[in-house]
C-alpha positions, -999 to +999 in steps of 0.1 A: -283+621-197-320+622-205-349+618-179-383+603-189-415+599-171-437+569-177-468+554-161-474+517-155-498+496-134-485+469-111-505+446-089-492+438-054-507+415-028-515+430+006-509+410+037-546+406+041-550+391+006-521+368+012-537+357+045-570+351+027-553+329+000-535+309+027-567+302+046-585+293+014-562+265+006-560+251+042-575+217+049-597+211+079-570+200+103-546+228+092-574+254+096-584+242+130-548+244+142-544+278+126-575+291+145-563+278+178-529+294+174-545+327+164-568+326+195-537+321+217-518+349+200-546+375+195-565+383+228-592+401+208-604+369+191-630+352+212-643+317+203-678+308+212-684+280+237-696+246+227-730+249+243-738+280+223-737+259+192-757+229+204-788+237+184-767+240+152-751+207+158-784+190+164-798+205+132-769+192+112-772+157+128-809+156+118-801+164+082-773+138+082-799+111+088-804+109+051-768+099+047-769+075+076-798+056+060-780+051+027-744+041+034-729+024+065-696+040+057-711+075+061-726+065+094-691+055+106-676+088+096-705+107+111-702+089+144-665+097+145-673+134+138-701+137+164-683+121+194-684+146+223-648+152+233-630+180+251-601+183+227-610+198+193-580+181+178-588+146+190-603+135+157-573+146+137-539+132+132-527+098+144-542+073+168-519+055+191-541+029+207-525-001+222-556-021+216-553-016+179-517-026+173-508-061+161-483-065+189-507-058+218-535-078+201-515-110+198-496-105+231-529-101+250-540-135+238-506-150+247-506-137+283-539-154+292-528-189+281-518-214+308-483-221+296-448-224+312-433-190+318-403-197+295-427-205+266-447-173+272-415-152+272-402-168+241-436-163+224-435-126+234-401-123+217-415-138+186-444-114+186-420-085+189-402-099+158-433-099+136-432-076+106-460-053+094-476-082+075-477-104+106-449-127+093-415-137+107-387-125+084-358-141+103-351-178+104-362-195+136-326-206+143-314-170+143-342-159+165-334-187+190-297-176+191-307-139+194-330-147+224-306-171+239-327-203+242-328-238+227-343-242+192-368-266+206-382-240+229-385-215+201-403-240+179-428-247+208-434-210+212-439-206+174-467-232+174-484-212+202-481-179+184-494-194+151-525-207+169-535-171+179-556-145+160-554-132+134-552-165+115-519-168+097-499-147+121-463-160+127-460-175+092-426-176+076-437-176+040-468-174+019-475-211+017-474-214+055-496-183+060-523-197+038-520-232+053-524-218+088-557-201+078-570-232+060-564-256+089-584-232+112-615-237+091-640-264+098-641-287+080-606-285+067-603-286+029-574-309+025-572-304-012-568-266-007-540-274+019-522-295-006-525-268-033-509-241-011-482-265+000-470-275-035-489-258-063-489-220-056-471-212-088-497-231-109-524-214-089-510-180-096-514-188-133-548-204-130-535-237-143-563-257-129-558-287-152-521-289-143-530-289-106-557-315-111-533-338-128-505-333-103-527-339-073-550-365-090-581-346-082-613-337-102-610-303-121-642-291-104-629-297-069-596-280-078-614-249-091-635-247-059-604-251-037-586-224-056-615-200-052-614-207-014-577-200-013-582-167-031-605-156-002-577-159+023-556-129+035-519-133+027-510-104+050-529-109+082-512-081+101-517-052+076-550-041+091-534-036+125-502-019+112-522+006+092-540+019+123-507+030+138-507+060+114-544+062+106-556+097+097-592+104+101-608+125+074-635+150+083-653+159+051-656+196+044-688+193+023-716+168+028-740+159+000-774+149+013-795+130-013-832+136-013-856+118-037-858+147-061-827+169-054-794+172-035-785+195-007-751+207+003-740+211+039-707+225+052-692+203+079-677+233+098-694+230+132-661+217+146-646+251+140-654+276+167-673+308+157-649+336+161-660+370+174-644+402+187-641+404+225-665+429+240-640+436+269-612+446+245-636+466+224-647+487+254-610+490+265-602+504+231-628+531+234-622+540+270-584+538+273-564+570+272-531+552+267-520+557+231-499+526+230-528+505+242-550+520+215-525+513+188-520+477+200-557+470+202-565+487+169-540+464+152-553+433+169-589+442+161-581+448+125-562+415+123-591+396+139-617+411+116-596+401+085-592+366+098-630+362+104-637+376+070-611+353+053-626+322+070-661+332+059-648+338+024-632+303+024-665+288+034-684+307+007-659+299-021-658+262-011-696+260-012-697+277-046-671+252-060-689+222-045-723+234-058-708+237-093-692+203-091-725+188-080-742+203-110-716+193-135-711+158-121-747+150-111-745+116-129-717+105-106-737+114-074-767+095-087-750+065-103-716+063-087-680+057-100-677+052-137-700+082-145-676+111-143-677+135-172-648+156-184-644+187-161-616+212-157-607+240-133-616+264-160-652+250-162-658+256-125-640+289-125-662+301-154-694+290-137-687+308-104-669+338-118-634+334-103-599+327-115-587+291-120-561+295-093-589+303-068-606+271-076-574+252-073-568+266-038-604+260-028-604+223-036-569+216-023-570+191+006-608+193+008-631+163+009-667+157+000-690+130+015-719+115-004-738+083-004-710+067-025-683+075+001-657+102+009-638+116-020-612+145-024-627+173-044-598+170-069-612+136-078-640+152-098-617+171-121-612+147-151-599+155-185-616+143-217-600+115-237-602+137-269-628+150-293-651+127-313-658+131-350-686+155-342-663+177-321-678+167-287-657+155-258-656+118-254-657+099-221-635+107-191-607+082-179-631+072-150-658+061-175-632+044-197-619+024-167-654+014-158-661+002-193-628-017-193-636-035-161-671-044-175-656-059-207-630-079-188-656-091-163-677-105-191-650-121-212-644-159-216-616-167-192-605-195-214-599-170-242-594-136-225-595-105-246-562-090-256-555-053-252-559-047-289-593-065-288-604-045-258-593-013-276-615-022-306-645-031-284-642+002-265-639+022-297-671+005-309-689+019-278-677+054-284-646+053-261-617+057-285-583+048-269-550+035-281-538+001-272-511+015-250-537+036-231-558+005-226-528-013-212-520+016-189-556+017-175-556-020-170-524-018-150-539+010-129-569-012-121-545-040-111-559-063-137-534-089-151-526-092-187-541-119-210-517-145-198-525-138-161-563-139-167-563-171-187-578-201-170-566-234-182-586-266-182 
């Protein structure tokens, strides 16, 4: 047996480095929960009180006036963020507000009507039977049997429910839902009512001439009625159902637009400033108990690493956001459709970190600008290939914007085929295959040539 000595280098991650990486990839809600749990577990950590940070919050609100003057959506998010509440977690997670549910909204209207008690109770049963779209899935006969009342009573209750808001609630199919909304408008467009009652299939294919001949109406009147129908909401209950599990997003980075430059702000004033407790620091110095010293020494070291990791997260996030702002300036000035190809390696090279660090930094993080609120991952867009000169062509975002523009300007009587769209986009420097054009069109929820064609 022969013994040999050899040297080699290995890299191991310390617990502190693992903690730093975990904190870096946490979103706002997760980090806030992590901080509150750490404060409960580590007595050395001492969060600052709210009043100590009043000046900082006021300063941030003043800077956000730029955003409030440019986009109502931003004003809404900012008002949600700046509400004074006792619970730091109140802006996160789900909202269970009875006023916001479809059931309570419709039921509150039903209860104030002067109706016989049996009609009100039957109507409440129907309201409980509504699906997320605000429709009734089960036949009225089955509902009457399930409730144990005559069919005539259930029909009377249904008429009452269908007269309530939102318009279209209590419908049993698409035709009835649209008709309920049309008859609530003044004056009632009788031609539109007839179309939704008997010509929905032709309407879905834009067969205006066929509808005009079937209903013996002028083509211009049919076209106007169809445009009116397309403004209706086929799912009147979806807005209410979505609020049951609505998650509020607090952006991590805010882009404030000035006339000649942009400014980045971190939206971290919800997080308490963590410090080391002076009481336990004095106790560590003055205590003669060795066990107390060992315990407090470990807790102080743990607290310092956590404070350092949170500050490192903020610094790395700001560096990544600043680089994204520089590379995607066209988007922040002109909006969607102007993203340029950008990868994790591009950002990592600019700020001098590894790609995995950038990936962790942008995970579950959001940025707010005058265009709205976007996840940071939205700005990483691959190129569609190299042009003849070796330069990167447009990004998928720009390609989709060009595709929408071409389709919006086409002759609806002779809509452009995917192959023709492919040729027109190539002529403008956006080289794509026909299959890619079809894929982007599907992602934009734009129908094919047949679905976009409008018949005379």
